[in-house]
Structure formats: C-alpha cells, structure tokens
N, C-alpha and C positions, 0 to 999 in steps of 0.2 A: 505494500499499501503505500503513501506516500509520506509517511512520517507525520501524518496531518496530526498530532496531535497539539491542543492548547499547550501554548508556553511554559505553564504550571508543571505540563509533565517532564519537562526536559532539560532541568535547571542546571547542574552541573556537568563538567566533563568526568567522566568515568575514569577508572585507571588503565594503566599499560599493564595486560599481564604479566606476569613473572616469567611467566617461558618465551616471551621476546627474545631474550636476549641468549636463548638456548638452540638456535638453528643452524650451528656450525655443520654439523652434519644435515567415421559414423558412417565407419566404414557401413552400416544396415540404415543409412539416408534412403528415403526415397529419390525414385530419378529425377535428375532436375532438369525443369523445361532447358532449353537451350540460351533463351534471353535470361535465366536465373545462376547457370552454372558458376561457379568461380574462376577467373580466367588461367588460373594454375593449378587447379585441385588436384593432385595425387590420385592416384590408383590406388584403390581400398587395402589395405593391410588385409591378408589372409589371417584367419582366426587361429589361433594356436591350441593346441589337443586341450590344455588345462582350460581354455575361454569355450571351446566347445562341452565339455562337460559341463562349466557352468551353466553355459546357455540351455543345454538339455533339461539341466534343474529348475533352472527359472519357471523355463515353459510347462514344466511338471505341476508347479504351484501357482500359477496366475489363478486360477479357478479357488484356490484355498486361500483366503484373507489370511487367516492366523498365521501359515508357513510363509506367506509369502511377505507381511509384515517382519519377521523375524528375520528372514534373507536381506530384506533391504536395511532391517537395524543394523546387522552386521557387514553391509556392503561398505568397504571404503569410500567415505564422501568429501576427500578435498575438503572445500571451505565452504562458508556461506558469507557473501559478499554483498547480501542486500539485508539488513539486521539492525533495529530500533532498539537499544539496549532498554528503555522504559516500558517497553511492550514485550518484551522477550521473556522474563521470568513467569514461570505457573503461576497461574492466580490464587491458586493454595497458598502458594508461596508468601505472595502479599498479602494474603488475609493475616498469616500468623505474623507476620512482618509487623502488621497496622497494630495487634495486639499487644506485640512486646515493646512495640512503642508507645505504647498508652493513648493511642488515634481513639477518638470517636467515630461514628458513622452515623451521618444524619438521614432525616428523612427521606432524601432525595439518593439513598445509597451513597453519598461521597464521604472520604476520607477527610476530616478536619480535628484541630489540634482540640485539647481537653481544655476546660471540662465540659463536659456532656448536656448541652442544653437541652429544651423542649424537643421532641421527637427523635432525638438523638440517644445510642446507647452505645456500651465500650465495644471497641472492634474484640477484644478478647470475648467477647460474650458468645461470638463465633465456634469456639471452641467444644464447648459445651450445648449450643443452640445448633440443630441442623439444618434447620427451617430459615435461620437467620445467616449461615454461613451460604446454604444454597442461595438465597437471595442479592447476597454479595456477590457472589459466584457470578451470576447471571447477568449483573448490573456493569461488572468489572470486566467482561469475558463477553465471546459469541456461543458461552454454553446455553444449550437450550433455543439457539433461537430458531424459529421457525423457520425451515425450511423452504427456499422459494421464496421467501420477503424479502425484499430489501435490506440490506444489512447498513451499508453507508452509514446514517447517521448513527444507528448505536453503535457500531465500531468505533465512530470519532467520540462520541459522548465517553468513552471508557475511559481516555487518558484525563481527563479533567477529573472524575471520581478519584482515581486511585494515586493522583500525583501528590500530595503528601505522604506517600508511603516511598515511593523512587526517588523522590528529591533527596532526603538526604544518605541513602542508599545505595549509592551506586557499587559498591565493592558488593558489598553483598549480593546486591543482584549478579554482578559477573561473575561471583564464586558460583550460585547457583547454575547459571546459564551455562559456563565452563564445563561443571561437573556433566549436564547432562549432555555436552555435545562429544564430550570423550565418551560417553557411555554408549553412542552410537557409532563411534567412530569417525569422528569429522578431526580432522587435524589443522584446521585454520578457521578465526573468524575476524572481520572485518564488523564492526558496529558503531550505529551513527548514536550521538549525543552532542549535546547544545553546549560549548565552552562559554565558561563568563558571562552569562545572558544576560546578568543584572547589571555589569558594567560596561556591555559594550550598548544596551539600552541608554544608560546613561549619556555615555560618550555621544552618542548619535543625537539625542538629542540636546547635548550640549551645543555641538556643529552645526546642527540644522541641516538643510538639503541643499544642494547648489546643483545645480542641471549642469555644472562643467565638472565630469566626472573627476578631471584630473587635478583640477581643484579642490573637490571635495578630498580627494585622497590626500593630496598634501594637509590639509585641514586637521585629517585626523591624525598623520605623522607628527605633525609641529608640537614641539616641548615634549616630545619624548610619550605622549598621551597614550598612542598604539603599543607602545614597547612597553608601558606598566602594564595596559591589558591583557598582555602574552603573558608576561609574568604572573598574572592573577591566574590566566588560565592552567600555566604548567602549574602552580602552587596546588588548583584545585585536582588536577589530576595526581599529584604526588600524594595528596589527601587520602583521595578514593583509593590509589595503590595501596598504602598501607593498609586502608580499611579492607580490602580484598586479601591479602595476603595472609591479615590475620583470622578472617573469615574462612578462608581455603586451607589454612594451617601451613601456607608454605614457609620453608625455612627449617619446617621441624623435622623431626624423626619420623611422623608420620603425615604427609602432605597430602592433602585430596588430588586425586587424578587431574581434576583442572587446572591445577599449577604448573601443567605441562603445555598449557593451550596456547600456543604465539595469537596474539590478539594485534590491530591495529585499530585506533580510529578515524572517524570520518566525523567532519565539525557539521552540526545541523546550522542552516539558515530560515528562519522563518518567514517567510516569502509574506504572507498574509501581511505584515507588518509596514510601517511607513518605510519609502525609498532610503531614507538615511539611515533607518536601523538596518534593513535587506544589504545596503553598501558595507557598512559597520562590520558585520557578522560574517560578510564574505572576505573583508579585507582580514581582520580577525583570523579567520577559518585559514586563508592562504598565508598568512605568516608564521601560523604555527608549525601548517606543512612543510614547511620550509627550514624550519627551525628546532621543531622538536621531531624525533624517529617514531613516536609514538601517536603523532599525528599523520594521516597520509593525504586528506583529499576533502573535498568539499560538497556538501550536496543542499538544494532548496528542498524544505521540508512543508508541510499542510497542504490541505488538499487541491489539487488544480482544478476543481472548478468553484471555490469559493471566490467571494466577487474580486477582493485583490487580485490576487495571484492571477486570475485571470485578465483584470485590467492592464496589472503591470508586467504581464508576463515577457512579453519584447523586452522591454525596458530593463526589466534582469537578466537575461541576455545579454543585452549591451553591458550592463557591468561587468556578468564576466569576463566577455571580449576583453575590455579596459584592461581588468584586472589581470587576467592569463598572462600579458604581455608585460606585466610588473612582477608577477611572479609564477614564472615559467616551470618552476621546476614541482609546484601546488597541483596535483591531481583532482580531476572533476568526474564526479559522476552524478548524473540529473535525475528526479523523479521526471520524467516526460511521459505523456500518453496514456495517464493513466485515467481515461477518461471513456465514456461509454456512450453512444445514441441517448436522448432521452434526457441526460445528466446536464449536457450543455447545451448552447446554440450549435447547428449543424457546422457552424462556419470556424466553433471553435475546436473542432475536432482534425482542422485540416494542416495545421502548423506547428505542434507543439515539438514533435520528435525533431523535425527538419529543423525546425530553429536550435533546439538543443543542440544537436551534431555541427550545424554550421557556424552558428554564430556564440552558442557557448561553448564550445571546445569540448564536450563531454566525451569521453573516454569510456564509457558505459551509460546504459539508459537503462533505469528504473523503471520495471512495468511494461511501458512501450506496447499498451492495451489496444489502442486506434490506428496501431499502423495502416491498415488498410482502407481509413476514414481520411488518411491524410491524401495530399496535393500530390499526383505522380507519385503513390508511395512505392512504385517497383523500381522509380528511379535511386527512390531513398532506400531501399532495403539493400539496391546493387553499391550504394556508395558506402551504407553500413559495413559491408561485407569486405568492400574493398580496404577499411580504414581498419579492421578488425575490430568495431564498436559493439562489444557484448553487449545483450540485453537479459537483464537479472529478473527472472522468472518466478514471482510466489503466486502457485496455481491455487491453492486454499483461499489466498488472501483475495486474488482477483476474482473467485467466484462470490466471497464473500459481501465484498464492498461494491463491486460493478456486475454480479451476475453473468461474468462471463466466466464460460468454462468449454472443455470439448474443441470442437471444431469452429466455436465462436470465437475462441481465442486463436492469436496467430502466431501460436506457439510451431506449428509445424510451417509455417510460413516462412517464416524465419530463418527455420532450419533450411527449406528448402531453397532459400536463397544465399543458404551460407552464412547467414549471420551469426556468429557467435552467441550459445545460449547456455547461461548457467542455472541451476535450480537454488531458490534460496526461501527463505522465511518471513520475512517481512517484520510482524509480529506476533511470534509464535506464542507467548502466553495470552496475548488475548485471543487468536485466531485459534488456540486449540488445536498447535500443530507441531512439527519438529522436520527436522530434516531428512529424516526417513519416510515421513509421511507425504513431503515434497516428491521423492523419487518415487513413490508408490501411486502419488495419483497422476505421473509422468507415465510409468510403464503402461499403469491400466486404461487412462485414457488414448493414448497414442503409441499403445503395443511397441513400447521400444524393447528390444533386446539387452544383453546384458552387456556387449559391447558398446552400445547407445549409451547407456548408464554408466559405463566406465569411463567414456568420453566425456560426459556431463560431469564428471569428476574431476577427470583432468583439465578443462577449460575452467573450474571452477578456480583453480591455482595458475594456471598459463594468464589469468586476465584478474588476478589479484594485486592490488597495488603494493609489491613486494620489491625489494630492491634488489637489484643483480639481474643478469640474463635465465633466461630459461635452461630447461634440456633439450625443447623441442625446437623442429625445422618450422619456422612461420611463413611459407610458402602454399597455404592450401586450404579447406575447408577442415569440419571438426573431426575429420578421419584422419589428420594428417601427422599424427602425435607418432613421430620418429625422432629419434636424438640426433641433435646437431652439434658442432663444435669439437670441445674437448671429448666429450662424452660419445661422439658417434658410432662408436665401435663398442662400446658397452652395451650391456644388458641391464637397462635402468631397475635399481634395487637390490641389485646385486650385491653381496659381502663385499667384496676386494674389487674399486674400480682401480682402473690404471692410474698413476700418479698425476698424468694431466687431467683427468676428469676430477679424481679425489682436490684438487687445487680449484677446479670451478667451483664443489660442492661448499669448499672452505671458504670461498668468498663471496658466493651467491646463497643470499637466505631463499630466493626463489627457487633456485635450482635444488638445494637442499631439501625443502618443502617437497617440490616433486618429486625426488627421489625415495623421500618416506612414502609417499604414498604410493610409487610403484612395488616397494620391500609389501606393505600392505596389501596390494593386490593379489603378491604371489603369496603372500600365508595365504589369502581368502581363500585360494583358489587351489590350495592343497587341500583344504577341509572337502574338496569333490571329487 
C-alpha cells in the first residue's frame, strides 16, 4: 500500500539492525510478444536435477493449502523491499505493548495516554477480556473485514488508532518483525520510517515555501539548520537501535535470531503535507542516505488518491528531480500507481508511474497497479524493462485496499514485458500477512513454478539498495541469473569460492547476501 498512514503513526526513525555490519561473507515466464521481449534476453537456463525434484514436489502440493504453506514458509525468500515498520508488527503484539505501556483504549478504539477518561478503559483489559481483545484487533487491522468490501478507508484508519503504541517502541517493533522474518527464511529487510518528523516540520514552517526550489534548498541549509536536523535523526536512530538490541537480547549469550537480519531504512516523506514540509523531508531523507549507511533511500507516502497528493503530484516529482542533482547517491523508490478506476478521476490514472520514472528518478516503483491505465503504457513498460526499474508488488495489500487481484492485477503484464518484479508485504501486521503468504498468493494466482519463485527471491536482492556489485549478469530478463565477474566460474553458494570471488564477497554486501541466498537454496533443495 502506500504507507499512507497519518503522520502520528510514524514519528521516529527506527534502528539499524545489529546484523547490518555482518555481511562479510524466469525461465518459466510466458512467451513474450515480439513488441514486449527484452532486447537481449538470454536463453532460459535448464533446470537442474535438484530443481526438478523441488518443482515436482511443489506441483504435488498445489491443491493442499497447508502443505503448500509449509513449503513456502521454508522457501528462502531473499528480501522484503516494500515494508512499513509502523504497520508491520502483529496486531496482537501491539495490543500487548499498549497494555505494558499503560495506555487506554477509547470508545473509537484508539490508543490514548492515561488516565482513562469516560468511555475508555485500560488496554491491559484485553489480556483478560476476549471480546475487548477482538474489538481492538478488528479496529487495528484487517482481521474479519468482510471479503469483497472496499477496504481502503478501514485500512488507512488503523494507523491513527495504534500510533501511540508504535511511536515510542520502534526498536521493540523491529525485534518482533525481525524474529518473524528469520523464522520464515527471509534474509534481508528494507523498512520505511519517518526520521525527525517533528523537527522537519518546525524547520519547514520557519522557512516557508519558495517556488524557486534552489532558493528553498539554500534556506534550509543556511546556518547549519539542516545539519542539526540530520544529527537529530541519527540520534533517534541510535536510541531506537539500542532499544532493539535490548529487546532482541543482541550481544548476549542467547540472542534472538532476528539479531542476524540485515536491515536498511528508507525515509518516509508525507506527501499530504504542505509543499515546504514535503521538500524539507525529502532533503532530510536524501542527506541521511548520503551520510548514514543505515538510511539508503527516500519514498513518498500517504494515499495517492488524497486531495493534496493528487493536486501536488507533478510538483513533488519536480522536487525530486531538483534534489536528485544535489544528492545523486541517495536512492529513490516511489509509491506510484496505487490507484484503481473509481478511486480517482480517469485522468489521474494516466501519468503517475510515468512521472515517477521520467521525472522523479525512481529506481523502484511501489505497487504500480494502474499500469494499464497509463498513457501509452506499453512504451512505459518497455522503458521500465530497459532501465531495470523493479516493481514492488504486495498482492494482499493491493487486494484489500484497491480490490485488485488475479488477472485484474498487472503482475503478469509486468513480467511479460520483462519488468523486474519483487514480492513484498507492505504492512503485514495490518494486512494479516507475511512474505510467505505473498509467495503463496503469487504461486496460486499465477501458477508460478519453483524456478519462477526462486527468481523472484533472487531479484529481491538484485534490486535491493545494498552497496557493491552483485553476483549476476545484468543483460536480460528475470531468468538471467548467471554468475558474472570474479564469480563467473563459481557455483554460487558453494563453500569454497576461488580467491577472486572470495574478495568480491568480502567487499560487496550485495554479492555476499546473494551468495548466502544461493547457499540457502542449495540446503532447501537437498531436502527433496
């Protein structure tokens, strides 16, 4: 979804995961029409005997949901690249935190500070009152939401209801999320948070708006004000990191498994805000991405269909274009095309993805659901394929918020045109999903085989904002995973790479994590 949560839901920067410093170490695509086929697509790689065995097992459990679920939980899944920390932790965990923090729940099912006024009761009552617990669970998530009903408004309303729980507990949220990710064989996470939001708003309001974006940028930098804001954001991250390490018992004799999960942060920008606040948050996020290795990118969040994001969409893309020249090392992934007919006017469906790619310098697109409503969408898809601009696809979120699934979703279209696709969770706590469930949706909705699922996992690391060169050649479509460079003669994932390959793995966090994924696939395939 579009991390479209009210600002209260994402106040602070979250921690750098302790494991971040420990990175030392399609072929089954449908036939492409000639107009869509990537120019230099390699021939499909033949299946290995091990892959054939796993494929056979997958086919045998397609109609057995529990067995299929177990298979996909065990499947090595690479990374989750579209993930909002405030909406990620299980709702049951948030309810428990609310009780531990002494919060109250008012008549609107919103967590509020004590004392509990009229119509409110202690959140801790949920531990002994099952009906109260169920009522909170339904208000704070999509649990029991009627199938087939529009979920957009309920989904986005949840974040304001539990914001008082998530704001002071970033590290605890990450500890819970990281443990769950490791339990289902996920190797990497990029999560979105909002650094120093209160300070950014104050600075923006002091400076005001200037249509001359260069002048506005200079005003924000004047007197070291932006540098002080960057320092504040880094201090927030330090505090949240310390909270995480305590909650996950990192550095102790019995650390939680989540301590080993590498995590990077993407800075939220609230696009429903005034132009000066949007610009200020972009500057902050980009400077963080260039100065602090914990932060790698910037994204604009909140619903695309809201009034201000619709009105200012092209202005926001011009801001990104201007600041991209000032901060070329900051990466950009943009929510774009999280729209469907009936949600906005037809003309608003025709340009958001294109503007994000052409003007906003997006390296990845979040959601991209309205692709086929864009002007000359086939040309846009070919452009994304040429530039290797990946689409982050959270299938459950798209179904819940937009009511778009199956063949109505452009999942197959992107793949048919050679556009990289990576599966993601969006807000798994709110949506009651996880990355394994997203793989299960993809497998069942689109008939994906083992090799296709494997390549989706590989692409989740190929298009991650990790530093260093990767393992694979970059000259074709999603079936291109052939070793390149110093590792071109290696079997990725083997225990003893040659010295040149070993040097690449030691110096490139991306290649090292890709190697780990291949080793995990080898272990997984031996089970069959």
